[in-house]
Residue, then its C-alpha position, 0 to 999 in steps of 0.5 A: m500500500r502506497e501513501i499518497r499526498l493529494s491536493v484538491p482541486c486536482r488534475r484528472e491525471e492525479a486522480r487517475a494515478i491513485r490505486a485502490g488500497d492507497r492511503v491518501l492524505l487529502s489537503g485543499t478544498v473539499y465541498t460537502a454535498r449529500d442527496a438534496a444538494h446533489r439533486r439541486l446541482l444537477e437541476l442547475i446544470e440541466r437548466g444550463e446554469k452554473p453550479p455554486f462551485e467549480l466542478e473541474g478537479a473538485a472533491i465532494y465529501y458526502c457529509g452533513p457536518a454537525p454544528a461547530p462546538p465553541g472554539r471549533v470550525i466544524g462539528a463531527a464530520g463523518p461520511t454518509t453512505s455513498y450509494r445514495m449519490d449514485a444517481y447523480a455522480p456519473r453526470l458530475i464526473e462527466r463535468g469534471l468531478a475528480v474525487m468523491i469521499g464517502k463510505g460503502p460500495r458504488g454502483e456500476a454506473v459510477l465505476e464506469a464513469m470513473r474509468a471513462h473520465g479519470a476519477v477516484y473514490l476515497a473511503a472515509e472511516g465511518g464512526a470517525g467524524a471527530l477525527l475527520a473534523s480535526c482535519v478541517e481548518e476552515c468551513e464556509l457555507v456555499a449554497w442552500p442554507e435551508l438544507g441545514p446539514e445537507a447544505v453545500r459547504r467549502l472545507t479547507v482540509r489538511d491531511m485528511p486520512l482516507i483510503a482509495a476504495a475504487d480507482a479509475e483503472g477498475g480497482n475496487l476494494y469492495l470486491s478485492g478485499p473480501a476475495e483476498y480475505l476468503a482466499s486467505g482462509g479468513k486470516 
């Protein structure tokens, strides 16, 4: 397993170079967006309007962070289940989305879009919202405050610890991991 330092936004070539199983320390600008925000992003795009942030090279974290406690920029910021964004992700990847962050496996349409356009899916540890929040240096509301925790926020992160779960070459830990475990006899 390699350790990769990735800064976002990034070029497609950088996302394409990451392999499933790589440990990724992510730094830079990350946008939070969940189901409702994804739906609104695509509605804007379909109407020919500009989304509230640049998609080219962008990273979206499937997260609805908790309110910030006193003295912190953000509350717990754990990942949500990624397959809920699968209906939207391929079209966002086509328009430049390079990095997705969440938990759980992705559908075939998302994996195909990743292969075709050079995107990567990074897994965040579920239940580690406080650890992940400690990597957030800044948090700014960008769009749709009426969505509460599902509003789009711009996070500035430093060394957010993630694992490349699926890559642009077809590597997928959600398939290879269980197969390796079974081949080892469960050891």
